[in-house]
N, C-alpha and C positions, 0 to 999 in steps of 0.2 A: 669157475670156470678155468684151467691155467690151461697154454697155449705152450708145446711142445716139440724138439726139436730133435727126430729120430734120426741116428745117423749107424752107416754100415758102409763094410766095403766085405768088397770080394774079388777074385782075378777074376773072375768070366764079366764080361763088359748082357751078354743076352743072357743070364744067367739072371744075375742084378737089375735086368732092363725089365726080369720076367714077375721076375719081388716086389718089387718099386709098383709095375703097372696090376697086381695083384690087389696090394697095398688100396689102392684108387679105387680100383673097379670095385672094390669092397666099401670103399666112402671111408676105412681103419683110417686112413689120412687126406689134408685136401693136396698136396701137391706135393710132386719130388725132383729133383736137383740130382746129377750127376754128373763129378768130373773127373776128372780125370786125364793118362791116370796117374794112379800114386805111385810113392817108390814107397813100399814100408819093406823094415828092418823090426824085427823083433824077436825075442828066447819061446823057441820049441822044443820038449822034450832032451832041454837040458844042449839045445845048439844055437845060435847064434842062423836066423835065417830068415829072406829078402822074397819078393816080390813085386811088382807093378797090381798095381790090382784100382779099380773103382770106387768113385768113396759116392753114397747119395745119403741124399738130403732130405727130409720128409716131417710134413708139419703135421701137429694132431692136435690133441688135446689131454690131459691127463684119464679125463674117460674108456679115450681109445686105445690109453699108452700098455697094455697088458697084454690086446689083443694084438695091437704092431709088433712087439716083438714075442709074441709068439709065433704069426704068422711070420715072420723074419729067420726064424729060429729051425722052421718047418721045413722052410725048403726050400732054406742058406745047406752049401753040398757042407759047410768046414768041420770039424768037427764040433771046438771051439768058434762058433764064430765072433767077433767085435761086434757087439747093438748097444748104445750109447741114447742115455734121453739126457737131454738140459730143457729147463724148466726156462720161454721166450720169456724172459722178464717188463720187455719191457720195448715200443715197436709203436706203428700209424694202427689207429685202436679199430679202420676202418677191415687193415688188411685182420689182426687180431681174429674181431667179431668174424670173415669172413670167415677163420678156417673153423674155427667152434661154427655154424652154422651149418660148415657142407659135411666135416667129422659128424654131426649131429645122429647119434644111433636110432633115431625115429624116423629115417630119412631112410627114401627106396635107394637102393644099389642102383 
């Protein structure tokens, strides 16, 4: 099983907390962190845009990744939300085992 970090950004801290907490409550993630605000600059509809956003990082596994991405996308207000996942290629063995145990699909939420 591969441990994964999923990140998303949002311009509304309260809504971001709601999304992240839903992931935690459903045991789709073992934990989440919020940082920000961060300055975002990007292209949208042919124009350069900017926003102050909050960055969320959540730890999960490859077995839960599709559900995490689908949940963020369903609850996120953006038309095209940034939701990206990166495999965790190393780290403290006990921590990685903890992520796997806390997101085990057989555990009750």
